[in-house]
C-alpha positions as a printed NumPy array, in Angstrom:
array([[ 97.651, 189.159,  44.451],
       [ 96.806, 190.553,  47.899],
       [ 94.81 , 189.146,  50.756],
       [ 93.942, 190.17 ,  54.301],
       [ 94.722, 187.926,  57.267],
       [ 93.524, 187.919,  60.876],
       [ 94.165, 186.093,  64.107],
       [ 91.174, 185.277,  66.257],
       [ 90.358, 187.804,  68.974],
       [ 93.166, 190.245,  68.151],
       [ 90.875, 192.889,  66.712],
       [ 92.042, 195.267,  64.011],
       [ 95.56 , 195.153,  65.455],
       [ 95.74 , 191.597,  64.131],
       [ 94.611, 192.538,  60.61 ],
       [ 97.44 , 192.35 ,  58.068],
       [ 97.635, 192.44 ,  54.284],
       [ 99.998, 190.147,  52.407],
       [101.075, 189.516,  48.829],
       [101.001, 186.016,  47.316],
       [101.368, 184.32 ,  43.99 ],
       [ 98.004, 183.731,  42.359],
       [ 97.126, 180.101,  43.204],
       [ 96.558, 177.398,  40.606],
       [ 93.447, 175.2  ,  40.873],
       [ 93.946, 171.449,  41.174],
       [ 91.61 , 168.682,  40.018],
       [ 87.994, 169.586,  40.748],
       [ 88.99 , 173.082,  41.882],
       [ 88.257, 176.551,  40.538],
       [ 90.186, 179.822,  40.631],
       [ 87.796, 182.707,  41.284],
       [ 88.62 , 186.379,  40.964],
       [ 86.75 , 187.902,  43.907],
       [ 84.825, 191.006,  42.851],
       [ 83.007, 191.74 ,  46.124],
       [ 82.585, 190.329,  49.62 ],
       [ 80.249, 191.169,  52.489],
       [ 80.542, 191.195,  56.274],
       [ 78.479, 189.389,  58.896],
       [ 78.224, 189.256,  62.686],
       [ 80.489, 186.196,  62.542],
       [ 83.355, 188.588,  61.709],
       [ 82.735, 190.455,  64.973],
       [ 82.779, 187.163,  66.864],
       [ 85.991, 185.929,  65.25 ],
       [ 88.002, 189.133,  64.959],
       [ 86.898, 191.171,  67.963],
       [ 85.276, 188.81 ,  70.483],
       [ 87.631, 185.868,  70.015],
       [ 84.78 , 183.375,  70.252],
       [ 83.31 , 181.204,  67.518],
       [ 81.651, 177.775,  67.776],
       [ 83.679, 176.316,  64.882],
       [ 87.47 , 176.101,  64.406],
       [ 89.338, 179.141,  63.088],
       [ 92.809, 178.827,  61.58 ],
       [ 95.632, 181.106,  62.741],
       [ 96.492, 183.783,  60.183],
       [ 93.344, 182.906,  58.241],
       [ 91.975, 184.971,  55.379],
       [ 88.676, 186.125,  56.907],
       [ 85.121, 186.681,  55.611],
       [ 82.787, 183.914,  54.499],
       [ 80.793, 185.769,  51.84 ],
       [ 81.96 , 186.714,  48.38 ],
       [ 81.107, 186.702,  44.697],
       [ 83.256, 186.821,  41.604],
       [ 84.065, 185.342,  38.242],
       [ 85.695, 182.049,  37.326],
       [ 89.181, 182.602,  35.906],
       [ 90.545, 179.087,  35.59 ],
       [ 89.321, 175.553,  36.254],
       [ 91.255, 172.482,  37.281],
       [ 91.296, 169.111,  35.596],
       [ 87.952, 167.328,  35.658],
       [ 85.915, 170.363,  36.679],
       [ 82.466, 170.337,  35.044],
       [ 80.073, 172.464,  37.163],
       [ 81.458, 175.843,  36.095],
       [ 83.55 , 177.327,  33.286],
       [ 85.759, 180.431,  32.894],
       [ 83.691, 183.606,  32.822],
       [ 80.874, 182.252,  35.004],
       [ 79.606, 184.557,  37.765],
       [ 79.592, 182.607,  41.007],
       [ 79.387, 182.689,  44.777],
       [ 80.458, 180.007,  47.25 ],
       [ 78.525, 178.17 ,  49.934],
       [ 79.956, 178.929,  53.373],
       [ 80.213, 175.186,  54.063],
       [ 81.86 , 173.91 ,  50.846],
       [ 81.387, 170.229,  51.74 ],
       [ 77.712, 170.6  ,  52.691],
       [ 76.062, 170.185,  49.321],
       [ 72.786, 168.623,  50.503],
       [ 71.123, 166.792,  53.373],
       [ 71.429, 167.538,  57.104],
       [ 74.306, 169.369,  58.73 ],
       [ 77.005, 167.233,  60.356],
       [ 80.576, 167.455,  61.634],
       [ 81.719, 165.867,  58.37 ],
       [ 80.61 , 168.938,  56.426],
       [ 81.428, 171.622,  59.001],
       [ 84.555, 173.035,  57.287],
       [ 83.79 , 176.733,  56.822],
       [ 85.092, 179.467,  54.527],
       [ 86.683, 182.255,  56.524],
       [ 87.248, 179.93 ,  59.489],
       [ 88.83 , 176.524,  59.   ],
       [ 89.279, 177.396,  55.286],
       [ 90.723, 180.652,  53.956],
       [ 87.995, 183.163,  53.19 ],
       [ 86.952, 185.785,  50.664],
       [ 88.772, 188.969,  51.751],
       [ 91.261, 188.38 ,  48.969],
       [ 91.721, 189.151,  45.301],
       [ 91.75 , 185.506,  44.186],
       [ 90.616, 182.298,  45.857],
       [ 90.728, 178.609,  44.925],
       [ 87.592, 176.68 ,  45.883],
       [ 86.136, 173.279,  45.223],
       [ 83.718, 173.295,  42.313],
       [ 81.207, 171.634,  44.652],
       [ 81.074, 174.829,  46.726],
       [ 80.013, 177.115,  43.883],
       [ 76.604, 178.353,  42.761],
       [ 75.751, 180.577,  39.831],
       [ 74.454, 183.975,  40.918],
       [ 71.249, 185.58 ,  39.539],
       [ 71.87 , 187.491,  36.318],
       [ 70.154, 190.684,  37.491],
       [ 72.38 , 191.113,  40.566],
       [ 75.65 , 192.998,  40.673],
       [ 78.669, 191.326,  42.26 ],
       [ 78.167, 193.61 ,  45.272],
       [ 74.567, 192.443,  45.671],
       [ 75.411, 188.782,  45.102],
       [ 78.168, 188.94 ,  47.725],
       [ 75.52 , 189.494,  50.416],
       [ 73.813, 186.141,  49.792],
       [ 75.942, 183.256,  51.186],
       [ 75.406, 183.821,  54.921],
       [ 72.492, 186.195,  55.557],
       [ 70.479, 185.261,  52.484],
       [ 70.809, 181.492,  52.788],
       [ 70.217, 181.66 ,  56.555],
       [ 66.986, 183.605,  56.046],
       [ 65.853, 181.199,  53.329],
       [ 66.556, 178.162,  55.51 ],
       [ 64.881, 179.859,  58.492],
       [ 61.653, 180.226,  56.506],
       [ 61.703, 176.685,  55.094],
       [ 62.826, 174.478,  57.999],
       [ 60.148, 172.351,  59.672],
       [ 56.854, 173.364,  58.057],
       [ 57.815, 175.692,  55.201],
       [ 56.354, 179.184,  55.206],
       [ 53.144, 179.392,  53.199],
       [ 50.83 , 182.087,  51.913],
       [ 48.667, 183.327,  54.756],
       [ 51.247, 182.653,  57.486],
       [ 52.317, 185.471,  59.804],
       [ 56.071, 185.889,  60.277],
       [ 57.853, 187.965,  62.928],
       [ 61.274, 189.401,  62.095],
       [ 63.535, 191.19 ,  64.565],
       [ 65.518, 194.298,  63.692],
       [ 67.071, 195.386,  60.405],
       [ 70.146, 193.215,  60.034],
       [ 70.877, 191.241,  56.899],
       [ 69.052, 188.041,  57.88 ],
       [ 65.944, 189.916,  59.019],
       [ 65.748, 192.002,  55.843],
       [ 66.154, 188.96 ,  53.607],
       [ 63.522, 187.116,  55.656],
       [ 61.13 , 190.053,  55.248],
       [ 61.608, 190.163,  51.484],
       [ 61.341, 186.387,  51.046],
       [ 58.309, 186.037,  53.314],
       [ 56.353, 188.742,  51.499],
       [ 57.   , 187.069,  48.124],
       [ 55.866, 183.777,  49.656],
       [ 52.532, 185.418,  50.478],
       [ 53.044, 185.806,  54.234],
       [ 52.143, 188.684,  56.501],
       [ 55.242, 190.169,  58.166],
       [ 55.427, 191.896,  61.534],
       [ 58.827, 193.474,  62.201],
       [ 60.46 , 195.059,  65.222],
       [ 62.924, 197.927,  65.083],
       [ 64.453, 200.726,  67.147],
       [ 63.393, 203.941,  65.38 ],
       [ 60.662, 205.481,  63.281],
       [ 63.12 , 206.02 ,  60.417],
       [ 63.896, 202.301,  60.285],
       [ 60.21 , 201.503,  60.709],
       [ 59.405, 203.428,  57.534],
       [ 62.178, 201.677,  55.625],
       [ 60.87 , 198.291,  56.771],
       [ 57.391, 199.253,  55.576],
       [ 58.874, 200.335,  52.25 ],
       [ 60.296, 196.81 ,  51.921],
       [ 56.85 , 195.346,  52.538],
       [ 56.445, 194.915,  56.304],
       [ 52.748, 194.92 ,  57.166],
       [ 53.232, 196.106,  60.753],
       [ 56.289, 197.461,  62.586],
       [ 56.767, 197.701,  66.348],
       [ 59.282, 200.151,  67.812],
       [ 60.71 , 198.172,  70.729],
       [ 62.151, 201.307,  72.317],
       [ 58.656, 202.729,  72.577],
       [ 57.012, 199.356,  73.278],
       [ 59.41 , 197.305,  75.456],
       [ 56.787, 194.559,  75.849],
       [ 56.661, 194.099,  72.096],
       [ 55.435, 190.52 ,  72.433],
       [ 52.164, 191.939,  73.765],
       [ 51.899, 194.173,  70.7  ],
       [ 52.475, 191.118,  68.497],
       [ 49.586, 189.364,  70.26 ],
       [ 47.342, 192.375,  69.755],
       [ 48.2  , 192.539,  66.045],
       [ 47.291, 188.848,  65.659],
       [ 44.05 , 188.986,  67.671],
       [ 45.722, 187.156,  70.548],
       [ 46.817, 184.209,  68.437],
       [ 50.521, 184.9  ,  67.914],
       [ 52.661, 184.383,  64.83 ],
       [ 53.313, 181.207,  62.869],
       [ 57.078, 181.722,  62.834],
       [ 59.706, 183.956,  64.421],
       [ 63.031, 184.561,  62.681],
       [ 64.931, 184.924,  65.965],
       [ 68.274, 186.73 ,  65.65 ],
       [ 68.516, 188.25 ,  69.142],
       [ 69.332, 185.144,  71.17 ],
       [ 68.94 , 185.206,  74.936],
       [ 68.071, 188.913,  74.876],
       [ 64.882, 188.367,  72.847],
       [ 64.086, 184.639,  72.946],
       [ 61.638, 184.806,  75.86 ],
       [ 59.535, 187.446,  74.109],
       [ 59.756, 185.537,  70.85 ],
       [ 58.34 , 182.467,  72.608],
       [ 55.505, 184.579,  73.994],
       [ 54.862, 185.956,  70.488],
       [ 54.4  , 182.528,  68.919],
       [ 51.111, 180.755,  68.249],
       [ 50.496, 177.262,  69.656],
       [ 52.443, 174.809,  67.464],
       [ 54.255, 177.754,  65.884],
       [ 57.939, 177.686,  64.992],
       [ 60.98 , 179.694,  66.051],
       [ 64.012, 179.705,  63.76 ],
       [ 66.959, 180.458,  66.037],
       [ 69.774, 182.251,  64.212],
       [ 72.151, 183.858,  66.681],
       [ 72.585, 186.242,  69.567],
       [ 72.707, 189.893,  68.509],
       [ 70.866, 191.206,  71.584],
       [ 73.199, 191.008,  74.578],
       [ 70.993, 192.387,  77.325],
       [ 70.951, 189.029,  79.127],
       [ 73.048, 185.88 ,  78.995],
       [ 70.496, 183.342,  80.232],
       [ 66.896, 182.384,  79.544],
       [ 64.439, 181.554,  82.305],
       [ 63.413, 177.889,  82.112],
       [ 59.786, 178.728,  82.899],
       [ 59.726, 180.923,  79.822],
       [ 61.02 , 178.08 ,  77.68 ],
       [ 58.073, 175.897,  78.682],
       [ 55.455, 178.656,  78.683],
       [ 54.255, 177.868,  75.172],
       [ 53.931, 174.945,  72.76 ],
       [ 56.274, 175.548,  69.842],
       [ 59.121, 174.084,  67.8  ],
       [ 62.611, 175.595,  68.081],
       [ 64.903, 175.141,  65.088],
       [ 68.571, 176.11 ,  65.329],
       [ 69.79 , 177.279,  61.909],
       [ 73.328, 176.591,  60.633],
       [ 73.109, 178.809,  57.516],
       [ 72.254, 176.209,  54.828],
       [ 73.636, 173.88 ,  52.172],
       [ 74.215, 174.304,  48.451],
       [ 70.737, 172.988,  47.617],
       [ 69.266, 175.756,  49.807],
       [ 71.522, 178.313,  48.085],
       [ 70.473, 177.221,  44.583],
       [ 66.772, 177.225,  45.511],
       [ 67.097, 180.703,  47.023],
       [ 68.862, 182.018,  43.913],
       [ 66.072, 180.727,  41.68 ],
       [ 63.517, 182.436,  43.916],
       [ 65.507, 185.696,  43.874],
       [ 65.758, 185.558,  40.079],
       [ 62.068, 184.731,  39.604],
       [ 61.024, 187.616,  41.862],
       [ 63.783, 190.027,  40.757],
       [ 64.648, 190.67 ,  44.409],
       [ 67.569, 192.905,  45.343],
       [ 69.476, 192.717,  48.634],
       [ 69.584, 195.782,  50.878],
       [ 73.083, 197.262,  51.106],
       [ 73.929, 199.763,  53.823],
       [ 77.365, 200.863,  52.606],
       [ 80.089, 199.809,  50.162],
       [ 83.801, 200.09 ,  50.967],
       [ 86.809, 199.489,  48.707],
       [ 89.23 , 196.614,  49.277],
       [ 91.837, 199.079,  50.524],
       [ 89.311, 200.221,  53.152],
       [ 88.754, 196.784,  54.699],
       [ 89.87 , 197.983,  58.131],
       [ 87.359, 200.847,  57.999],
       [ 84.637, 198.439,  56.88 ],
       [ 85.283, 196.137,  59.843],
       [ 85.341, 199.096,  62.222],
       [ 82.035, 200.302,  60.775],
       [ 80.564, 196.815,  61.227],
       [ 81.55 , 196.802,  64.882],
       [ 80.665, 200.348,  65.849],
       [ 77.908, 201.775,  63.658],
       [ 74.165, 201.061,  63.467],
       [ 73.225, 199.657,  60.08 ],
       [ 70.288, 198.967,  57.82 ],
       [ 71.334, 196.153,  55.501],
       [ 74.652, 194.683,  54.474],
       [ 78.187, 196.058,  54.483],
       [ 80.031, 195.232,  51.254],
       [ 83.686, 195.443,  50.256],
       [ 84.275, 195.975,  46.526],
       [ 87.36 , 194.803,  44.642],
       [ 88.275, 196.458,  41.312]])
């Protein structure tokens, strides 16, 4: 079998491919043939930026997200059987309950990841993927999908009649848009072009604001909500957008803080932080219970993830370069034959 390996912060120069014996699962473990994996902003942080808030092994097999089929099970394994189509939770030890340091081990970081032909994982990490999804589609779910699901359900869960603000057209934002619409919410989205605006509307967005044309997009959000603001912001921009997200939120609204894709600024003005009355929830993807609940919802609503482009396993370097350098609408997937 073959697998890719990286060293943190070395960029594509540190990407190597190696051959190994196919591993054998031990008690409670499962051998999965990986059929597809997908890339996230975390790969940019680990591979190119050399910064990540959780430990990363040297020479680690990267990429947290993947889907495949069970090939072999170890002694005592009961949750899956050979032939099952599965994906893995990013945090294999976080099956339920709140996040803690005890369950912070992460695939593609402190545990070898999914950019490989075969992987051995704990049975506790695995979830069955919806029948109607291809392996390529299912591979997009573990990080972006679960994060979006958790972002909409933390604190007061999103309900019909709520108004949700999503930012941009990355994987988390697109999943949040699709989930929120099926939950009966109104969705306002921001984006950078009229082409993307139309695609967001095609996915169900009720209103779209072009932030290049309307830099004070928080004011446009207020106008669209009759001055009230939104019930929840799925905040993926970080310091570059947080102040405007706060000003877009209704009194006692919620902000689900995902990451920091907008790098225009590195700090947030304290006065802005206290300029509204809101709850701020920092999202650490989600646990296996979240993943299972999301998969049931996806199956019930026959949802399909948005994929920007699919690369082959042999083109992993090109896929990572595309992730770093090219604008995208949806997920980047790597297919394994």
